[in-house]
Structure formats: structure tokens, C-alpha cells
C-alpha positions in Angstrom: 0.0 0.0 0.0 1.2 3.3 -0.9 1.4 5.8 1.8 -1.6 4.9 3.8 -2.5 8.4 3.8 -4.8 9.7 6.3 -6.7 7.5 8.3 -9.1 4.8 8.3 -8.1 3.4 5.1 -6.0 4.7 2.6 -3.4 6.1 0.7 -2.4 9.5 -0.4 -5.9 10.7 -0.5 -7.9 13.3 -2.1 -10.9 14.5 -0.3 -13.2 11.7 0.6 -16.1 13.1 -1.3 -14.1 13.3 -4.4 -12.8 9.7 -4.1 -15.7 8.0 -2.5 -13.4 7.2 0.3 -15.5 7.9 3.3 -12.8 7.6 6.0 -10.4 5.8 3.7 -8.7 9.0 3.9 -5.3 8.5 5.4 -5.9 5.1 6.5 -5.0 3.4 9.7 -2.0 1.8 8.4 1.0 3.6 7.3 0.3 6.7 9.2 -1.4 5.7 12.2 -3.0 2.6 13.4 0.3 1.2 14.3 2.0 0.9 17.6 4.2 -1.9 18.9 3.4 -5.5 18.3 3.4 -6.3 22.0 0.9 -3.7 22.9 -2.8 -4.4 23.0 -4.8 -1.8 21.0 -6.4 0.7 23.2 -9.9 -0.2 24.2 -10.1 -3.5 22.4 -9.5 -5.9 25.2 -8.2 -9.3 24.4 -11.6 -10.7 25.2 -12.7 -9.2 21.9 -10.2 -11.1 19.9 -12.5 -14.1 20.3 -10.5 -16.4 18.1 -12.6 -17.2 15.1 -14.4 -20.4 14.6 -11.7 -21.2 12.1 -14.0 -22.9 9.6 -16.5 -20.1 9.5 -14.6 -17.0 10.2 -16.8 -16.0 13.1 -15.2 -13.3 15.2 -17.4 -14.0 18.2 -19.2 -10.6 18.0 -22.9 -10.3 17.4 -24.1 -8.8 14.2 -26.0 -5.9 15.6 -24.9 -2.3 15.5 -21.9 -0.7 14.0 -19.4 -3.2 15.2 -21.5 -6.2 14.1 -22.1 -4.7 10.7 -18.4 -4.2 10.2 -17.6 -7.7 11.2 -20.3 -9.0 8.9 -18.7 -7.0 6.1 -15.2 -8.4 7.0 -16.4 -12.0 6.9 -18.1 -11.4 3.6 -14.8 -10.1 2.2 -13.0 -13.2 3.4 -15.6 -15.4 1.8 -15.1 -13.6 -1.5 -11.4 -14.1 -1.3 -11.7 -17.8 -0.5 -14.3 -18.3 -3.3 -12.2 -16.4 -5.9 -8.8 -17.8 -5.1 -9.8 -21.2 -3.7 -9.6 -22.5 -0.2 -6.1 -23.8 -0.5 -4.8 -20.3 -1.4 -5.9 -18.7 1.9 -3.8 -19.4 4.9 -5.3 -16.8 7.2 -7.3 -13.6 7.5 -7.5 -11.0 10.1 -8.8 -7.5 11.0 -6.7 -4.4 11.6 -7.4 -0.7 11.7 -10.3 0.8 13.6 -11.9 -2.5 14.3 -9.0 -3.4 16.6 -8.4 0.2 17.9 -11.5 0.5 20.1 -14.2 0.0 17.5 -15.4 1.3 14.1 -16.4 5.0 13.9 -19.1 6.1 11.6 -16.8 6.6 8.6 -14.3 3.9 9.3 -13.3 1.4 6.7 -13.4 -2.3 7.4 -9.7 -3.3 7.1 -9.0 -6.9 6.2 -5.5 -8.5 5.8 -5.3 -12.0 4.1 -2.2 -14.2 4.1 -1.9 -16.4 1.0 -0.1 -19.6 0.3 0.8 -18.6 -3.3 0.9 -15.6 -5.6 -2.3 -14.6 -7.5 -2.9 -14.4 -11.2 -4.0 -11.2 -13.1 -7.4 -12.9 -13.8 -7.9 -13.6 -10.1 -7.0 -10.1 -9.1 -9.5 -8.7 -11.6 -12.3 -11.0 -10.5 -11.6 -10.0 -6.9 -11.7 -6.3 -7.8 -15.0 -6.7 -9.6 -16.5 -8.6 -6.6 -15.4 -5.9 -4.2 -16.7 -3.0 -6.3 -20.1 -4.7 -5.8 -20.0 -4.7 -2.0 -17.8 -1.8 -0.8 -18.6 1.8 -0.1 -21.3 4.3 -0.9 -21.1 3.4 -4.6 -21.2 -0.3 -4.2 -23.1 -1.9 -7.1 -25.3 -3.9 -4.7 -26.2 -0.8 -2.6 -24.4 1.5 -0.2 -22.2 -0.3 2.3 -19.3 0.3 4.7 -16.1 0.8 2.7 -13.6 -2.0 2.6 -9.9 -2.0 2.4 -8.4 -5.4 1.5 -4.7 -6.2 1.5 -3.3 -9.6 0.4 0.2 -10.8 1.1 1.9 -14.0 0.1 2.9 -15.5 3.5 6.4 -16.5 2.4 7.2 -13.0 1.2 6.5 -11.4 4.6 7.7 -14.1 6.9 10.5 -13.9 7.7 10.1 -10.2 7.6 12.0 -8.2 4.9 12.0 -4.6 4.0 10.4 -3.4 1.9 7.7 -6.1 2.0 5.6 -6.9 -1.1 1.8 -6.4 -1.1 0.3 -8.9 -3.5 -3.0 -7.0 -3.9 -4.6 -3.9 -2.5 -8.3 -2.7 -2.8 -9.5 0.6 -1.3 -12.4 2.9 -2.2 -10.0 5.8 -2.9 -9.0 3.8 -6.0 -12.5 3.0 -7.1 -12.5 5.2 -10.2 -9.3 3.5 -11.5 -10.8 0.1 -10.8 -14.0 1.0 -12.7 -11.9 2.1 -15.6 -10.3 -1.4 -15.7 -7.2 -0.9 -13.7 -6.2 -4.1 -11.8 -4.0 -3.9 -8.7 -0.7 -5.7 -9.1 2.0 -6.9 -6.6 4.3 -4.1 -5.5 6.8 -3.3 -2.7 4.8 -1.7 0.1 6.6 -0.2 3.2 3.1 0.5 4.6 2.8 -3.2 5.4 5.2 -2.5 8.4 2.5 -0.7 10.4 -0.3 -2.8 9.0 1.3 -6.1 10.2 2.3 -4.5 13.5 -1.3 -3.4 14.1 -2.7 -6.8 13.0 -0.4 -8.6 15.5 -1.4 -6.2 18.3 -5.1 -6.6 17.7 -4.6 -10.4 17.2 -8.2 -10.7 15.8 -8.5 -13.6 13.4 -11.3 -14.0 10.8 -10.0 -17.3 9.4 -7.1 -19.5 10.3 -4.3 -18.8 12.9 -4.2 -15.6 14.9 -2.0 -12.8 13.4 0.5 -13.1 16.2 1.1 -16.7 15.0 1.0 -15.8 11.3 3.4 -12.9 11.2 6.8 -12.0 12.7 7.2 -8.8 14.7 8.3 -5.9 12.5 11.6 -4.3 13.6 10.9 -1.0 15.4 13.2 0.9 13.0 11.2 -0.3 10.0 8.0 0.6 11.6 9.1 4.1 12.5 10.5 4.7 9.1 7.3 3.6 7.4 5.0 5.8 9.4 7.2 8.9 9.0 7.8 8.4 5.3 4.3 9.6 4.3 4.3 12.9 6.2 5.2 15.0 3.2 2.4 13.4 1.2 0.0 14.0 4.1 0.9 17.7 4.3 0.3 18.0 0.5 -3.2 16.7 1.1 -4.0 19.0 3.9 -6.3 21.4 2.0 -8.3 18.6 0.4 -8.7 16.2 3.3 -8.1 18.4 6.4 -9.9 16.4 9.0 -8.1 13.1 8.3 -4.7 14.7 7.8 -4.8 16.4 11.2 -5.9 13.2 12.9 -3.3 11.1 11.1 -0.5 13.5 12.0 -1.6 13.2 15.7 -1.5 9.5 15.4 2.0 9.4 13.9 3.3 11.7 16.6 1.8 9.8 19.5 2.9 6.4 18.1 6.5 7.6 17.7 6.5 9.1 21.1 4.8 6.4 23.1 5.0 3.2 21.0 1.3 2.6 21.6 -1.5 2.1 19.1 -4.3 4.5 19.5 -7.5 5.3 17.6 -7.4 8.6 15.7 -9.6 10.3 18.3 -7.5 8.7 21.1 -4.4 10.1 19.6 -6.0 13.5 19.3 -7.1 13.4 22.9 -3.5 12.6 24.0 -1.9 15.3 21.8 -4.4 18.0 22.9 -3.0 17.9 26.4 0.4 18.8 25.1 -0.3 21.4 22.4 0.1 25.1 22.7 -3.3 26.7 23.1 -3.3 28.2 19.6 -3.0 24.8 18.0 -5.8 23.1 19.8 -9.1 24.3 18.2 -8.5 22.7 14.8 -7.6 19.4 16.3 -10.7 19.5 18.5 -12.8 20.2 15.4 -11.2 17.3 13.4 -11.7 14.9 16.3 -15.4 15.9 16.8 -16.2 15.7 13.1 -14.6 12.2 13.0 -16.6 10.9 16.0 -19.8 12.3 14.4 -19.0 10.9 11.0 -18.9 14.4 9.4 -16.7 16.3 7.0 -17.0 19.9 8.0 -16.3 23.0 6.2 -12.6 23.9 6.6 -12.1 26.9 4.3 -12.1 29.5 7.2 -10.0 27.2 9.4 -7.3 26.4 6.8 -4.8 29.0 7.9 -5.0 27.6 11.5 -4.9 24.0 10.2 -1.8 24.7 8.2 -0.1 26.3 11.2 -1.1 23.3 13.4 0.1 20.8 10.8 3.5 22.5 10.5 3.8 22.4 14.3 3.0 18.7 14.6 5.2 17.8 11.6 8.1 19.5 13.2 7.4 17.5 16.4 7.3 14.3 14.4 10.6 15.1 12.9 12.1 15.6 16.3 10.5 12.4 17.7 11.7 10.3 14.7 15.3 11.2 15.4 15.1 10.3 19.1 
């Protein structure tokens, strides 16, 4: 995955409205939902990792409410992968992102990571893309749904760990227009897998097969820190178009570097707010409150303050990354 841009799902994002990305903006991977592999995600509780009924991918949660709906969507994605690639190709599947960071927020993506026993073919990746276009996001062909981010890795290419790792396939709603024009994701080196795998291990929530902590090796701290910092310039370039998510993702990068602990975007904002100079707090409060409400507010009047805040936090990230 290219610079998991801002938040609950994605890459270098343009504004969610323009890309259909809901919160896929600056996804919880490269820039934020990270943290150390030996730290339980804030607020998840290991009791929620209820190891799946391996055969059926049951996470142990009920299917009511936001969390249940998200887990239903995740299990559906895993079924699609197994049906498209065949049972023998799928070694394991797990959740990462908001689902293991205290729960899905209104605009959170459902983030699924699947470990494969073999590489995919171009035809398989195209069939998988067409199937996901039908069930993911506001523009899903079968009707509006929570957006999905799906990452596939060939197990032998990420264990033992090597840098940069290769992502076999990536689907995200911010790429929908490309997919609808016929583009098919191809395998590519992806430093963003460092925080993604770290987060998956920390959440340790399996949808199918072994737990992530058994599937994947710990990512070296140096590789994790390098991966989450690398996307900061791209984030800053996206500030005007995706202000809410950029501010929250910067907060998450900073708090992860400084504390080594995974936090939700709103949790990272809460922690950082206690440390910010007074003049830099209001825009982060606005971003956090919009995120919790599932809203994308009007930022035009706040952009000068948002730019000053982002520059302040980016400088703090630079200092923390060199510690």
C-alpha cells in the first residue's frame, strides 16, 4: 500500500467526497493505526479477539450495531477471497485498523488482511476487484455499504520479515475510479505493510485461520518508525483537500512515535491535545469531533490555523523520529 494516507483506510488521498473514500482518507495503516506489536490496541480488550471459529470465520461478536455490521462485512470479504482464489490459497485472514483500535467509527473502513499460500494471477485479481466493487462503499453496485480495504500478502514474502515487503493486492475505495476504468491492482513493494502487520499482530483478531501473532513475525521498530514517518510530506500536501483526516493522522503518527502505543485517531487527538500550545488546539478538536460524528465539516475558514497546526506537529514528528 502506498502511503496509507490519512486514516481509516488509505493512501495519499484526495478529499473523501471526491474519491468515494469515506474515511479511507489516510488510513489506519501507514500513518497511524500502528504501535508496537506487543501492545494491545487501546480499548479493544483481548476478550474481543475471540478467536474465530476457524472454519466459518466467526469473530465472536454479534451482528448488531456498527461493530456487528463491520464484522459481517469483513467476513463477507474473506468469503469472497476464498471463493475467488480457492480454499487452498488462503492461509489466514484478520482485522486491523479501527476494528481493533477501540471500534469502528461512523466513517471507518473495514480493514482486512489476508495471508496467501501462493501468488495470484491477473485474472484472479481482476475477479476479486469486480467482486469488491459490488459490495464496498457508498457506490457499491449492490447498494451503499461500509467501505472495505483489503490487503493480500503471500505469506512466504512477509515471513521472515524483509524490507520493503511486497503487497500482493490492495483494494481501497479511494482507488474505485481507477478500478472501474479497468485498472487491476498488481503486486508491488509496500513499506506501509510494516505498520499494518504490526497493528494486526497487536489486535490479534482472526477472521480465518491462525491468529495474526502466529502468522506474522514482529516488524523491527526501525522499519515501523521509518514507514509511518515516510508519508508525512504526502500528508501535508493533502491538507487542504482532506483536512480532518490529515490532522488526525499526524496526531496518530506523533503519538505512536513518542509512546510506541497504538491508538485510535480520536484517542491520539485526545492525547496530543493535552500537550499542544493553546493556539494549535481548536482545529484538532474540530477534526476529532467531526470524526466521531461521521462528518466532514467546512474547513475553508480554518485552513490557515490548520496549516499552522500541521506544520507544528510535523516538526514535532521530525524531532520524535530522530530520538
